[in-house]
C-alpha positions in Angstrom: 196.5 3.0 67.3 198.7 4.5 70.0 197.6 5.6 73.4 196.8 9.3 73.6 197.1 10.5 77.3 194.7 13.3 76.4 191.9 11.1 75.1 188.5 11.8 76.6 188.5 8.8 78.9 192.0 9.6 80.3 190.7 13.1 81.0 187.6 11.7 82.7 189.9 9.5 84.9 192.0 12.5 85.8 188.8 14.4 86.8 189.3 17.0 84.1 185.9 16.2 82.5 182.9 15.2 84.6 181.0 12.0 84.1 177.7 10.5 85.4 179.4 7.8 87.4 177.7 4.5 88.1 180.5 3.1 90.2 184.3 3.0 90.6 186.8 0.6 92.1 190.6 0.4 92.3 190.9 -0.7 88.6 187.8 0.4 86.8 185.3 3.2 86.3 181.7 2.8 85.0 179.7 5.7 83.8 176.6 6.5 81.7 177.3 7.4 78.1 176.5 11.0 77.2 174.9 10.0 73.9 173.1 6.7 74.9 172.1 4.4 72.0 169.8 2.3 74.2 167.8 2.9 77.5 170.8 1.5 79.3 174.2 2.5 77.9 177.1 2.5 80.2 180.8 2.6 79.5 183.2 0.6 81.6 186.9 1.5 81.4 190.1 0.3 83.0 192.0 2.9 84.9 195.2 1.9 83.2 196.4 3.4 79.9 195.3 0.5 77.6 194.5 1.2 74.0 192.5 -1.9 73.2 191.6 -5.4 74.4 194.8 -6.7 72.7 196.9 -4.2 74.7 195.0 -4.9 77.9 195.3 -8.7 77.7 199.0 -8.5 76.9 199.9 -6.0 79.7 197.3 -5.8 82.4 197.6 -7.6 85.7 195.4 -10.5 86.6 193.7 -8.2 89.1 192.9 -5.6 86.5 191.5 -8.2 84.1 189.3 -9.7 86.7 188.1 -6.3 87.9 187.1 -5.3 84.3 185.0 -8.3 83.8 183.4 -8.0 87.2 182.7 -4.3 86.5 180.9 -5.1 83.2 178.7 -7.6 85.0 178.1 -5.2 87.9 177.1 -2.4 85.5 174.5 -4.7 83.9 173.2 -5.6 87.3 173.1 -2.1 88.7 171.2 -0.7 85.7 168.7 -3.5 85.6 169.9 -4.6 82.1 170.2 -8.2 83.3 166.4 -8.5 83.6 165.6 -8.7 79.9 169.0 -9.4 78.4 171.9 -7.2 77.6 174.9 -6.7 75.3 178.5 -5.9 75.9 180.6 -4.5 73.0 184.2 -3.3 72.6 185.2 -1.8 69.3 188.9 -2.6 68.6 190.9 -0.7 65.9 189.8 1.2 62.8 187.9 -1.7 61.2 186.2 -2.4 64.5 185.0 1.2 64.8 187.1 2.2 67.7 187.1 6.0 68.0 188.8 6.6 71.4 192.3 5.1 72.0 191.4 3.8 75.5 189.9 0.4 76.0 186.2 0.8 76.8 183.3 -1.7 77.0 179.8 -0.6 76.2 177.0 -2.2 78.3 173.6 -1.9 76.4 170.2 -3.0 77.6 166.7 -1.9 78.5 165.1 -2.9 75.1 165.4 -5.5 72.3 168.7 -4.6 70.7 168.4 -6.2 67.3 171.1 -7.8 65.2 174.8 -7.2 65.9 175.6 -6.1 62.4 173.6 -4.7 59.5 172.7 -7.4 57.0 173.8 -7.1 53.5 
């Protein structure tokens, strides 16, 4: 998967598409998912043009890496997801279910989330 500078997250970062922002810092943006799959469903994205976690860990600065992890934790804290437990998820590549070619981490919470994968 190659980076598409016109993907939805790149357009959100450029201000072309609005988002319901939770918070932003120099390296990250966290916003509420427009089609939430749990009472808490936030997306945390790096501001850099990284396709996946593999791309991010190979090319991001130490400051960007630290900021992304702190942003995920902050999103869980700010939404109250830490109270009962929460999940972070990043889909990577076609087999991992990645649909947008920009690294994004989902933060889910607010209810019992169930198993990670369907059994069978």
